[in-house]
C-alpha positions as CSV (number, residue, x, y, z in Angstrom):
1,M,9.2,-6.8,-6.0
2,A,12.1,-4.5,-6.8
3,Q,9.8,-2.0,-8.5
4,V,7.5,-2.0,-5.5
5,E,10.4,-1.6,-3.1
6,R,11.8,1.4,-5.2
7,S,8.4,3.0,-5.1
8,L,8.0,2.6,-1.5
9,R,11.4,4.2,-0.9
10,T,10.5,7.1,-3.0
11,R,6.8,7.9,-3.1
12,L,6.1,6.8,0.5
13,A,9.3,7.3,2.3
14,D,8.3,10.4,4.1
15,L,4.8,9.1,5.4
16,P,4.3,8.0,8.9
17,V,4.4,4.2,8.9
18,L,3.3,1.7,11.7
19,T,4.1,-2.0,11.1
20,L,2.2,-4.6,13.3
21,F,3.9,-8.1,13.5
22,G,3.7,-11.1,15.6
23,R,6.8,-11.8,17.4
24,E,6.2,-15.4,16.9
25,N,6.2,-15.5,13.2
26,D,8.6,-13.6,10.8
27,P,10.4,-16.4,8.9
28,Y,11.3,-14.2,6.0
29,G,12.6,-11.3,8.1
30,W,10.0,-8.8,6.8
31,Q,10.4,-6.6,9.8
32,N,14.1,-5.9,9.1
33,R,13.2,-5.3,5.4
34,F,10.4,-2.8,6.4
35,Q,12.9,-1.0,8.7
36,Q,15.4,-0.6,5.8
37,I,12.5,0.7,3.5
38,F,11.0,2.9,6.1
39,P,13.9,3.8,8.6
40,H,11.6,6.1,10.7
41,A,8.8,3.6,10.9
42,T,7.3,2.4,14.2
43,A,7.4,-1.4,14.6
44,A,4.9,-2.9,17.0
45,G,5.6,-6.5,17.9
46,I,2.5,-8.4,19.4
47,D,3.7,-10.8,21.9
48,D,2.4,-14.4,21.2
49,G,1.3,-13.1,17.8
50,H,1.8,-15.1,14.7
51,H,1.0,-14.4,11.0
52,F,-2.3,-12.6,11.7
53,P,-1.4,-10.8,15.0
54,F,-4.7,-8.9,14.9
55,N,-6.4,-12.2,15.2
56,D,-4.2,-13.5,18.0
57,N,-4.5,-10.3,20.1
58,P,-6.8,-7.8,18.7
59,D,-6.7,-5.7,21.9
60,A,-3.0,-5.3,21.7
61,C,-3.1,-4.4,18.0
62,A,-5.8,-1.8,18.7
63,S,-3.8,-0.3,21.6
64,A,-0.5,-0.2,19.5
65,M,-2.5,1.6,16.6
66,S,-4.1,4.1,19.1
67,T,-0.8,4.9,20.8
68,W,0.9,5.3,17.5
69,W,-1.9,7.4,16.2
70,S,-1.8,9.8,19.3
71,Q,2.0,10.0,19.3
72,K,2.9,10.3,15.7
73,L,-0.1,11.8,13.7
74,A,-2.0,13.6,16.2
75,A,1.0,15.4,17.7
76,A,2.2,16.3,14.0
77,T,-1.2,18.0,13.3
78,G,-2.0,19.3,16.6
79,S,-5.1,17.2,16.8
80,S,-6.2,15.2,19.8
81,A,-8.1,12.7,17.7
82,N,-8.2,9.2,18.8
83,L,-9.3,6.0,17.1
């Protein structure tokens, strides 16, 4: 796991990152860990979401991804592409 985290910090550190997580289930503190690895990441918590928030509330996940895409990636490239 240490090697994976080291690669994430070096090879992927400058990439835009969105993490989706269920607010009802993060027993191991992964969101805090991801924020340390990717300090500029956008974390989207899905209310009433559990281990698979995209199953619990697919509309909220789709909305979070679409908003993130529009704000972070499309703005950076000057594109108006939507999901």
